[in-house]
C-alpha positions as CSV (number, residue, x, y, z in Angstrom):
1,V,-4.0,3.1,-18.1
2,Q,-1.3,0.6,-19.2
3,L,-0.5,-2.6,-17.4
4,Q,2.9,-4.3,-17.6
5,A,3.1,-7.9,-16.6
6,S,6.3,-9.6,-15.7
7,G,7.9,-12.5,-13.8
8,G,7.0,-15.4,-16.0
9,G,9.5,-18.1,-16.9
10,L,10.4,-21.7,-16.8
11,V,10.1,-23.5,-13.5
12,Q,10.2,-27.1,-12.4
13,P,7.1,-28.8,-10.9
14,G,6.8,-27.9,-7.3
15,G,8.6,-24.6,-7.8
16,S,7.5,-21.0,-7.3
17,L,7.2,-17.8,-9.3
18,R,5.9,-14.4,-8.5
19,L,4.2,-12.4,-11.2
20,S,4.0,-8.6,-11.1
21,C,1.5,-6.3,-12.8
22,A,2.6,-2.7,-12.8
23,A,0.0,0.0,-13.6
24,S,0.9,3.3,-15.2
25,E,-1.4,5.1,-12.8
26,S,-2.7,4.8,-9.3
27,I,-4.5,1.6,-8.7
28,F,-6.7,3.1,-6.0
29,S,-9.3,3.9,-8.7
30,F,-9.7,0.3,-9.9
31,Y,-12.5,-1.6,-8.3
32,L,-11.1,-5.0,-9.3
33,M,-7.7,-6.2,-10.4
34,G,-6.4,-9.7,-11.0
35,W,-5.1,-12.4,-13.2
36,Y,-6.4,-14.7,-15.9
37,R,-4.5,-17.4,-17.8
38,Q,-4.8,-19.0,-21.2
39,A,-3.2,-22.4,-21.9
40,P,-2.6,-23.4,-25.5
41,G,-5.8,-24.3,-27.3
42,K,-8.0,-23.3,-24.3
43,Q,-10.1,-20.3,-23.3
44,R,-8.9,-17.6,-21.0
45,D,-9.8,-18.5,-17.4
46,K,-9.8,-16.5,-14.2
47,V,-7.0,-17.3,-11.8
48,A,-7.4,-14.8,-9.0
49,T,-9.0,-11.4,-8.3
50,M,-8.8,-8.8,-5.6
51,T,-11.1,-5.9,-5.0
52,S,-10.1,-2.4,-3.9
53,G,-11.3,-3.4,-0.4
54,G,-9.0,-6.4,-0.3
55,S,-11.5,-9.2,-0.9
56,T,-10.0,-12.0,-2.9
57,N,-11.3,-14.8,-5.1
58,Y,-9.5,-17.8,-6.5
59,A,-10.1,-20.5,-9.1
60,A,-10.5,-23.8,-7.3
61,S,-7.5,-25.2,-9.2
62,V,-5.1,-22.7,-7.6
63,K,-6.6,-22.1,-4.2
64,D,-4.2,-22.7,-1.4
65,R,-1.3,-22.5,-3.9
66,F,-1.5,-19.0,-5.3
67,T,-1.8,-15.7,-3.5
68,I,-2.8,-12.4,-5.0
69,S,-1.8,-9.2,-3.3
70,R,-1.4,-5.5,-4.1
71,D,1.0,-2.7,-3.2
72,N,-0.9,0.5,-3.7
73,A,2.3,2.6,-3.2
74,K,3.9,0.8,-6.1
75,N,0.8,0.6,-8.2
76,T,1.4,-3.1,-8.6
77,V,-0.5,-6.3,-8.2
78,Y,1.3,-9.6,-7.5
79,L,0.5,-13.2,-8.0
80,Q,2.6,-15.5,-5.8
81,M,2.5,-19.0,-7.3
82,N,3.7,-21.9,-5.2
83,S,3.7,-25.7,-5.7
84,L,3.4,-25.2,-9.4
85,K,2.1,-28.0,-11.6
86,P,2.5,-28.7,-15.3
87,E,-1.1,-27.8,-15.8
88,D,-0.4,-24.3,-14.6
89,T,1.5,-23.7,-17.9
90,A,-0.1,-20.8,-19.6
91,V,0.2,-17.2,-20.6
92,Y,-0.9,-15.1,-17.6
93,Y,-2.7,-11.8,-18.1
94,C,-3.3,-9.2,-15.6
95,F,-6.4,-6.9,-15.8
96,A,-7.8,-3.9,-14.0
97,R,-11.5,-2.9,-13.9
98,K,-12.7,0.7,-13.5
99,L,-16.5,1.3,-13.8
100,A,-17.4,-1.0,-16.8
101,L,-14.1,-1.0,-18.5
102,D,-11.5,-3.7,-18.3
103,T,-7.8,-3.0,-19.3
104,W,-5.5,-5.9,-20.0
105,G,-1.7,-6.3,-19.8
106,Q,0.3,-8.0,-22.5
107,G,0.7,-11.4,-20.8
108,T,3.6,-13.3,-19.4
109,L,4.4,-16.9,-20.1
110,V,4.7,-19.4,-17.3
111,T,6.0,-22.9,-18.2
112,V,6.1,-25.6,-15.6
113,S,8.2,-28.5,-16.8
114,S,11.0,-30.8,-15.7
């Protein structure tokens, strides 16, 4: 499978962005999909995940601001990001897990700055 992340860009504090992660095959077979992010000089951290059954999990720092969703018909996972803060600046990576294998997208840069 290949994952194509898109939707990043420059946004002012308090603004919104929606990231998309399009898979090259049906996402029905993936038990877990989601987003991680990596800020400059820091480790890659989980942002949000969603199971095939629809259960979600969020990092404490983004809860109530970010929403993960999936469109099975479009084989796409989304991350709606609201009330963005400068500390949300990072490269955002989507991933998909099938059995014990994780596949990663190429990352999309989100910069929150005035």
